[in-house]
VMD Tcl script that builds the backbone (N, CA, C; Angstrom):
set m [mol new atoms 147]
animate dup $m
set s [atomselect $m all]
$s set {name element resname resid chain x y z} {
  {N N UNK 1 A -34.185 11.826 8.174}
  {CA C UNK 1 A -33.241 10.905 8.672}
  {C C UNK 1 A -32.824 9.926 7.771}
  {N N UNK 2 A -33.653 9.305 6.946}
  {CA C UNK 2 A -33.290 8.321 6.108}
  {C C UNK 2 A -32.584 8.934 5.028}
  {N N UNK 3 A -32.787 10.152 4.572}
  {CA C UNK 3 A -32.071 10.888 3.479}
  {C C UNK 3 A -30.579 11.065 3.905}
  {N N UNK 4 A -30.385 11.424 5.101}
  {CA C UNK 4 A -29.091 11.535 5.638}
  {C C UNK 4 A -28.269 10.395 5.686}
  {N N UNK 5 A -28.892 9.329 6.067}
  {CA C UNK 5 A -28.199 8.064 6.085}
  {C C UNK 5 A -27.802 7.571 4.806}
  {N N UNK 6 A -28.797 7.803 3.672}
  {CA C UNK 6 A -28.400 7.419 2.407}
  {C C UNK 6 A -27.324 8.246 1.942}
  {N N UNK 7 A -27.219 9.483 2.148}
  {CA C UNK 7 A -26.303 10.372 1.703}
  {C C UNK 7 A -24.878 9.921 2.265}
  {N N UNK 8 A -24.797 9.656 3.517}
  {CA C UNK 8 A -23.487 9.164 4.219}
  {C C UNK 8 A -23.092 7.804 3.699}
  {N N UNK 9 A -24.127 6.957 3.518}
  {CA C UNK 9 A -23.668 5.643 2.788}
  {C C UNK 9 A -23.078 5.830 1.396}
  {N N UNK 10 A -23.659 6.758 0.643}
  {CA C UNK 10 A -22.993 6.910 -0.714}
  {C C UNK 10 A -21.722 7.485 -0.674}
  {N N UNK 11 A -21.461 8.360 0.256}
  {CA C UNK 11 A -20.072 8.982 0.406}
  {C C UNK 11 A -19.038 7.925 0.883}
  {N N UNK 12 A -19.635 7.046 1.800}
  {CA C UNK 12 A -18.673 6.150 2.416}
  {C C UNK 12 A -18.291 5.100 1.231}
  {N N UNK 13 A -19.218 4.687 0.433}
  {CA C UNK 13 A -19.056 3.777 -0.733}
  {C C UNK 13 A -18.052 4.437 -1.780}
  {N N UNK 14 A -18.297 5.776 -2.015}
  {CA C UNK 14 A -17.448 6.420 -3.006}
  {C C UNK 14 A -16.040 6.551 -2.497}
  {N N UNK 15 A -15.739 6.699 -1.173}
  {CA C UNK 15 A -14.355 6.763 -0.709}
  {C C UNK 15 A -13.668 5.414 -0.786}
  {N N UNK 16 A -14.492 4.436 -0.556}
  {CA C UNK 16 A -13.900 2.992 -0.410}
  {C C UNK 16 A -13.554 2.648 -1.919}
  {N N UNK 17 A -14.310 2.910 -2.892}
  {CA C UNK 17 A -13.842 2.666 -4.258}
  {C C UNK 17 A -12.798 3.527 -4.724}
  {N N UNK 18 A -12.705 4.693 -4.322}
  {CA C UNK 18 A -11.504 5.578 -4.635}
  {C C UNK 18 A -10.245 5.025 -4.156}
  {N N UNK 19 A -10.202 4.654 -2.891}
  {CA C UNK 19 A -9.096 4.157 -2.369}
  {C C UNK 19 A -8.628 2.854 -2.937}
  {N N UNK 20 A -9.471 1.974 -3.471}
  {CA C UNK 20 A -9.053 0.780 -4.120}
  {C C UNK 20 A -8.540 1.027 -5.340}
  {N N UNK 21 A -8.993 1.977 -6.149}
  {CA C UNK 21 A -8.478 2.312 -7.425}
  {C C UNK 21 A -7.105 2.995 -7.259}
  {N N UNK 22 A -6.936 3.626 -6.237}
  {CA C UNK 22 A -5.699 4.290 -6.100}
  {C C UNK 22 A -4.504 3.308 -5.806}
  {N N UNK 23 A -4.857 2.159 -5.069}
  {CA C UNK 23 A -3.829 1.171 -4.838}
  {C C UNK 23 A -3.404 0.399 -6.135}
  {N N UNK 24 A -4.138 0.420 -7.210}
  {CA C UNK 24 A -3.838 -0.307 -8.494}
  {C C UNK 24 A -3.026 0.527 -9.492}
  {N N UNK 25 A -1.894 0.957 -8.990}
  {CA C UNK 25 A -1.007 1.748 -9.964}
  {C C UNK 25 A 0.108 0.811 -10.400}
  {N N UNK 26 A 0.593 1.073 -11.584}
  {CA C UNK 26 A 1.610 0.296 -12.262}
  {C C UNK 26 A 2.949 0.823 -11.834}
  {N N UNK 27 A 3.858 -0.007 -11.664}
  {CA C UNK 27 A 5.261 0.321 -11.365}
  {C C UNK 27 A 6.154 0.157 -12.560}
  {N N UNK 28 A 6.911 1.090 -12.837}
  {CA C UNK 28 A 7.873 0.978 -14.056}
  {C C UNK 28 A 9.124 0.135 -13.575}
  {N N UNK 29 A 9.591 -0.552 -14.494}
  {CA C UNK 29 A 10.733 -1.495 -14.265}
  {C C UNK 29 A 12.077 -0.727 -14.583}
  {N N UNK 30 A 12.105 0.485 -14.603}
  {CA C UNK 30 A 13.334 1.365 -14.982}
  {C C UNK 30 A 14.270 1.565 -13.916}
  {N N UNK 31 A 15.162 2.407 -13.929}
  {CA C UNK 31 A 16.212 2.790 -13.012}
  {C C UNK 31 A 15.461 3.650 -11.945}
  {N N UNK 32 A 14.245 4.287 -12.308}
  {CA C UNK 32 A 13.646 5.126 -11.288}
  {C C UNK 32 A 13.089 4.289 -10.206}
  {N N UNK 33 A 12.613 3.109 -10.412}
  {CA C UNK 33 A 11.969 2.331 -9.443}
  {C C UNK 33 A 13.029 1.448 -8.553}
  {N N UNK 34 A 14.242 1.507 -9.000}
  {CA C UNK 34 A 15.186 0.781 -8.117}
  {C C UNK 34 A 15.685 1.427 -6.817}
  {N N UNK 35 A 15.880 0.703 -5.831}
  {CA C UNK 35 A 16.244 1.309 -4.596}
  {C C UNK 35 A 17.578 0.876 -4.194}
  {N N UNK 36 A 18.591 1.692 -3.610}
  {CA C UNK 36 A 19.788 1.358 -3.307}
  {C C UNK 36 A 19.858 1.354 -1.767}
  {N N UNK 37 A 20.434 0.128 -1.238}
  {CA C UNK 37 A 20.325 -0.076 0.218}
  {C C UNK 37 A 21.778 0.324 0.615}
  {N N UNK 38 A 21.877 1.235 1.629}
  {CA C UNK 38 A 23.065 1.554 2.240}
  {C C UNK 38 A 23.305 1.011 3.575}
  {N N UNK 39 A 24.263 0.301 3.736}
  {CA C UNK 39 A 24.576 -0.384 5.073}
  {C C UNK 39 A 25.418 0.532 6.019}
  {N N UNK 40 A 25.269 0.578 7.347}
  {CA C UNK 40 A 25.851 1.499 8.153}
  {C C UNK 40 A 27.281 0.915 8.325}
  {N N UNK 41 A 27.533 -0.281 7.965}
  {CA C UNK 41 A 28.931 -0.935 8.118}
  {C C UNK 41 A 29.441 -1.055 6.855}
  {N N UNK 42 A 30.487 -0.140 6.505}
  {CA C UNK 42 A 31.077 -0.060 5.127}
  {C C UNK 42 A 32.314 -0.906 5.166}
  {N N UNK 43 A 32.797 -1.484 4.078}
  {CA C UNK 43 A 33.955 -2.343 3.994}
  {C C UNK 43 A 34.844 -1.587 2.831}
  {N N UNK 44 A 35.813 -0.908 3.208}
  {CA C UNK 44 A 36.741 -0.331 2.228}
  {C C UNK 44 A 38.105 -1.130 2.271}
  {N N UNK 45 A 38.594 -1.622 1.246}
  {CA C UNK 45 A 39.872 -2.340 1.128}
  {C C UNK 45 A 39.805 -3.396 2.173}
  {N N UNK 46 A 38.786 -4.182 2.305}
  {CA C UNK 46 A 38.607 -5.413 3.253}
  {C C UNK 46 A 38.956 -5.015 4.542}
  {N N UNK 47 A 38.675 -3.739 5.065}
  {CA C UNK 47 A 38.759 -3.363 6.279}
  {C C UNK 47 A 37.396 -2.717 6.870}
  {N N UNK 48 A 36.947 -3.364 8.102}
  {CA C UNK 48 A 35.732 -3.007 8.624}
  {C C UNK 48 A 35.983 -1.874 9.733}
  {N N UNK 49 A 35.161 -0.901 9.712}
  {CA C UNK 49 A 35.157 0.218 10.836}
  {C C UNK 49 A 34.786 -0.223 12.190}
}
mol reanalyze $m
mol bondsrecalc $m
mol representation Tube
mol addrep $m
């Protein structure tokens, strides 16, 4: 029983550290990382729909 508890504990710790390492990714500051927001209300020639 103690062996199974120790095995589950190590697996739990491994997954916790794996998730924390996955969240530490670097973002590039290029055009790939920019987001364009599109409004549902568009203004063409100063006219609203």
